[in-house]
C-alpha positions as CSV (number, residue, x, y, z in Angstrom):
1,M,177.0,78.9,95.0
2,K,176.2,82.2,95.5
3,N,173.2,82.0,93.8
4,L,171.4,78.1,93.3
5,F,169.5,79.6,90.1
6,E,171.7,82.6,88.5
7,H,172.4,80.1,85.1
8,T,169.3,78.4,85.0
9,N,166.2,77.7,82.6
10,A,162.7,76.9,82.7
11,F,160.3,77.0,80.0
12,W,156.2,77.6,79.8
13,A,153.9,78.3,77.4
14,K,150.9,80.8,78.4
15,Y,148.0,82.1,76.1
16,A,147.5,85.7,75.7
17,A,143.9,85.2,76.6
18,Y,141.4,82.8,77.9
19,E,138.3,82.5,79.3
20,W,135.6,80.6,81.8
21,R,133.5,77.8,79.6
22,V,130.7,75.4,81.8
23,A,131.3,71.7,80.7
24,A,127.9,69.1,80.1
25,D,128.8,67.8,83.7
26,G,128.1,71.7,84.9
27,K,132.2,72.3,85.9
28,E,133.7,75.9,85.6
29,Y,137.7,75.0,83.0
30,L,139.8,77.6,82.2
31,L,141.1,77.6,78.8
32,P,142.6,79.4,76.5
33,T,140.3,81.3,74.1
34,K,140.5,80.6,70.3
35,D,142.4,82.7,68.3
36,A,144.6,84.0,71.6
37,E,148.4,84.2,70.6
38,V,151.0,81.9,72.2
39,A,154.4,82.9,74.4
40,V,157.0,80.7,75.4
41,Y,159.1,82.2,78.9
42,N,161.4,81.9,81.1
43,I,159.7,80.8,84.8
44,M,163.2,81.7,86.6
45,K,163.3,84.8,84.9
46,V,159.8,85.6,86.9
47,A,160.6,82.9,89.1
48,D,159.9,86.1,92.2
49,Q,157.0,87.2,91.7
50,L,154.8,83.9,90.0
51,V,155.6,82.7,93.6
52,L,154.2,86.1,95.1
53,D,150.9,86.1,92.5
54,A,150.1,82.5,93.2
55,V,149.7,82.7,97.2
56,N,147.8,86.2,96.6
57,V,145.4,84.6,94.8
58,G,145.7,82.0,97.2
59,R,145.3,84.6,100.1
60,L,141.7,85.4,98.4
61,V,140.2,82.3,98.6
62,M,141.9,82.5,102.6
63,K,139.5,85.7,102.5
64,K,136.1,84.1,102.0
65,S,136.9,86.5,98.9
66,P,133.3,86.8,96.6
67,K,133.8,84.3,94.0
68,K,133.9,86.8,90.8
69,K,136.7,88.3,92.8
70,I,138.1,84.9,93.0
71,K,138.0,83.9,89.3
72,D,139.1,87.0,88.0
73,A,142.4,87.0,89.8
74,I,142.8,82.8,88.3
75,H,142.3,84.4,85.0
76,R,145.0,87.2,85.7
77,F,147.0,85.0,86.2
78,A,146.7,82.4,83.9
79,C,147.1,85.8,81.1
80,N,150.6,85.8,83.5
81,Y,151.7,82.6,83.8
82,G,149.9,80.1,81.9
83,L,147.7,77.1,83.2
84,L,149.2,74.9,85.8
85,G,149.9,72.2,84.3
86,M,148.1,69.7,86.4
87,M,147.2,66.8,84.2
88,T,151.5,66.3,84.7
89,A,151.3,67.2,87.7
90,L,149.5,65.1,89.5
91,P,150.6,61.3,88.6
92,T,153.8,59.5,89.7
93,T,155.1,60.6,86.1
94,P,154.5,62.9,83.6
95,N,155.2,60.2,81.0
96,F,151.9,58.6,81.8
97,V,150.7,58.2,78.4
98,E,152.9,55.5,77.7
99,Y,151.6,53.5,80.6
100,E,148.0,51.8,80.2
101,K,147.2,52.9,83.6
102,V,147.6,56.5,85.5
103,Y,149.1,56.2,88.7
104,L,148.2,58.6,91.2
105,L,150.7,60.6,93.5
106,K,148.5,61.2,97.2
107,N,146.4,64.3,95.9
108,Q,143.0,65.9,96.9
109,F,141.6,66.8,93.4
110,I,141.9,62.5,92.4
111,R,140.6,59.8,95.1
112,Q,141.6,57.0,93.2
113,E,145.3,55.9,92.9
114,T,145.1,54.7,89.2
115,M,143.2,55.5,86.1
116,D,142.9,54.2,82.7
117,T,144.8,56.1,80.6
118,L,142.0,57.6,78.4
119,A,139.5,58.4,81.2
120,Y,142.3,60.7,84.0
121,M,143.3,62.8,80.2
122,K,139.0,63.2,79.5
123,L,139.2,65.3,82.9
124,F,141.3,67.8,81.3
125,F,139.3,67.7,78.2
126,P,135.9,68.1,78.9
127,F,135.3,69.2,75.6
128,R,137.2,67.8,72.9
129,M,139.9,65.1,73.3
130,P,143.1,65.9,71.3
131,D,143.6,63.2,68.1
132,F,145.2,60.5,70.5
133,H,144.7,56.8,70.0
134,K,145.9,53.9,72.5
135,R,146.9,50.6,72.3
136,G,147.5,49.3,75.7
137,I,151.2,50.9,75.7
138,E,151.4,52.3,72.2
139,S,150.1,55.8,72.0
140,I,149.6,58.4,68.6
141,W,148.9,61.6,69.0
142,N,148.2,63.8,65.4
143,V,148.6,67.3,66.2
144,S,146.7,69.3,63.2
145,G,148.4,71.6,61.4
146,E,145.2,74.2,61.1
147,D,146.0,75.9,64.4
148,R,150.0,77.0,64.1
149,A,150.5,78.4,67.4
150,E,149.6,74.5,68.3
151,A,151.5,72.8,66.2
152,A,154.9,75.1,67.3
153,L,154.4,74.2,70.8
154,S,154.1,70.5,69.9
155,M,157.7,71.4,68.1
156,T,159.2,73.5,70.8
157,F,158.3,70.9,73.3
158,R,159.0,68.1,71.5
159,N,162.1,66.2,73.8
160,D,159.5,66.7,76.6
161,P,156.6,64.2,77.7
162,R,153.9,64.5,75.2
163,A,150.7,64.9,78.6
164,M,153.4,68.9,78.7
165,A,153.2,69.5,75.4
166,M,148.8,68.4,75.3
167,S,148.6,70.3,78.4
168,F,149.2,73.9,75.8
169,M,146.7,72.5,73.2
170,R,143.8,75.6,73.3
171,N,141.1,72.3,74.3
172,Y,143.0,71.4,77.1
173,G,141.2,73.7,80.8
174,E,141.6,73.1,84.2
175,P,139.0,72.7,86.7
176,Y,138.5,76.3,88.5
177,E,137.6,74.5,91.8
178,W,140.9,72.0,91.5
179,L,142.4,75.7,90.8
180,K,140.7,77.4,93.7
181,E,142.4,74.9,96.5
182,A,146.0,74.5,94.8
183,F,146.0,78.1,94.6
184,L,144.6,78.0,99.0
185,D,147.2,75.5,100.1
186,W,150.2,77.4,99.3
187,A,148.0,80.4,100.8
188,F,147.6,78.1,103.9
189,T,151.2,76.6,103.7
190,F,152.6,80.3,103.8
191,T,150.4,81.4,106.5
192,S,150.8,78.4,109.3
193,I,155.0,79.5,109.0
194,Y,153.9,83.4,109.8
195,L,151.6,83.1,112.4
196,Y,154.1,80.5,114.2
197,Y,157.1,82.6,113.7
198,E,155.2,86.2,114.6
199,D,153.0,83.9,117.7
200,R,155.4,81.7,119.1
201,D,156.9,83.6,121.8
202,K,153.6,84.4,122.8
203,T,151.0,81.0,122.3
204,D,150.8,78.2,123.4
205,E,152.4,75.1,122.7
206,H,149.0,73.1,121.7
207,T,148.2,75.4,118.9
208,L,152.1,76.0,117.4
209,E,152.5,71.8,117.6
210,L,148.7,72.2,115.0
211,Y,151.1,75.3,112.9
212,R,153.1,72.3,112.7
213,K,151.2,69.7,111.4
214,G,149.8,72.6,108.8
215,L,153.4,72.4,107.2
216,A,153.8,68.9,107.3
217,C,151.0,68.7,104.7
218,F,153.1,70.0,102.5
219,E,154.6,67.6,100.8
220,G,157.1,69.1,98.7
221,N,158.8,67.8,95.1
222,A,162.5,67.0,94.0
223,P,162.3,67.8,90.0
224,T,164.6,67.0,87.8
225,Y,167.6,69.0,85.6
226,H,170.0,67.5,82.7
227,L,172.4,70.9,80.8
228,E,172.9,72.7,78.1
229,L,175.4,74.8,76.0
230,Q,174.6,78.3,75.9
231,D,176.4,80.7,76.0
232,H,178.0,79.1,79.2
233,P,176.6,75.7,81.2
234,V,173.8,76.0,81.7
235,I,171.2,74.6,84.3
236,V,167.5,73.3,82.3
237,W,164.9,73.1,85.2
238,D,162.6,69.5,84.3
239,Y,159.4,70.8,86.2
240,H,157.1,69.1,83.4
241,S,154.6,71.5,85.1
242,L,154.4,75.1,86.2
243,M,151.9,73.8,89.6
244,L,155.6,71.6,90.6
245,A,157.2,74.5,89.6
246,I,156.0,77.2,91.8
247,K,155.8,74.3,95.1
248,F,159.5,73.7,94.9
249,L,160.3,78.1,94.2
250,F,158.4,78.2,96.9
251,S,159.8,76.7,99.4
252,V,163.2,78.3,98.2
253,K,161.8,82.0,98.9
254,L,160.3,80.5,102.5
255,T,163.4,79.6,103.6
256,A,165.5,82.6,101.9
257,E,167.1,85.0,104.6
258,K,166.8,88.1,102.6
259,N,163.6,89.7,101.3
260,P,161.6,87.3,103.1
261,M,157.7,86.7,102.3
262,S,156.0,88.9,105.1
263,L,152.0,89.6,105.4
264,C,151.3,93.0,105.1
265,E,149.1,94.6,108.2
266,H,146.4,96.2,106.3
267,C,145.8,94.6,103.3
268,R,146.4,91.3,104.7
269,M,147.7,89.9,101.0
270,V,151.6,88.7,100.5
271,F,154.6,90.9,99.3
272,Y,158.4,91.1,100.0
273,A,160.3,93.0,103.5
274,P,162.9,94.5,101.9
275,R,163.4,95.1,105.9
276,A,163.1,92.7,109.4
277,D,160.4,95.8,111.0
278,S,158.4,96.2,107.4
279,R,155.0,95.9,108.2
280,F,153.3,97.4,105.2
281,C,153.0,96.4,101.4
282,S,153.4,100.0,100.7
283,A,153.1,103.2,101.0
284,E,149.4,103.2,100.4
285,C,148.8,100.8,102.5
286,R,150.8,102.4,105.4
287,N,149.0,105.4,105.2
288,K,145.4,103.8,105.5
289,A,147.0,102.3,108.7
290,S,147.8,105.5,109.7
291,R,144.7,107.5,109.2
292,K,142.9,104.5,111.1
293,P,141.0,105.2,114.3
């Protein structure tokens, strides 16, 4: 039990390049570029930096940074880790394509509790739908062999829910406003916890209760897993969505005693504190703070 994640895997796909495109309804979407190369990686190998980068994108939103700066940060995040996989994160099951309707968890993006399956999918394929045909609970998804990367991804993730593999297709995109809100939620949760412990000895009970209520809005998720025999038995986490992976790993980091997450006193961005009294994320921030009058 020394390290719960010492022998674990969780795989996701990312493209080398993404672009912002405006759909017919005027919404901005982030999608892979036409010719970008794709790579599959192990989320667990980059878990610490993944969580830190996600929260810091949200910190930019909290600080009301210019839209271009936020979009650049989200774009950079996608190039490093891929899109969030919102399409499989919001329903009650990642296997939603097998049902006539999609049943949605409570979320801040879609008010309806249920949606027609194809109508739901169109939210994430604003420019061209995949070659997907559905009649009742029966469905067929045809993957063209013209795009070798897409064909390879569909084979690599053939044992996962089909919707997960679909979220790696080039025409799959996620709206800017939804992405911004997802990152903001993580930053808000961290900031509420950080301020609670920073201020609890000097703040009134009403304010502390507001911090507690803010944290209560953060609903956890319990990912499933299976075992694989590699060089040794390995736990493989079945996240089916980078968004849910971040949420779970973020919860783990928030409760970690070693190298806890902290807020830099100068740049106000999040970092892992090597010591309990660490106040700055870097020597540069420490030096800039010391030169302030």
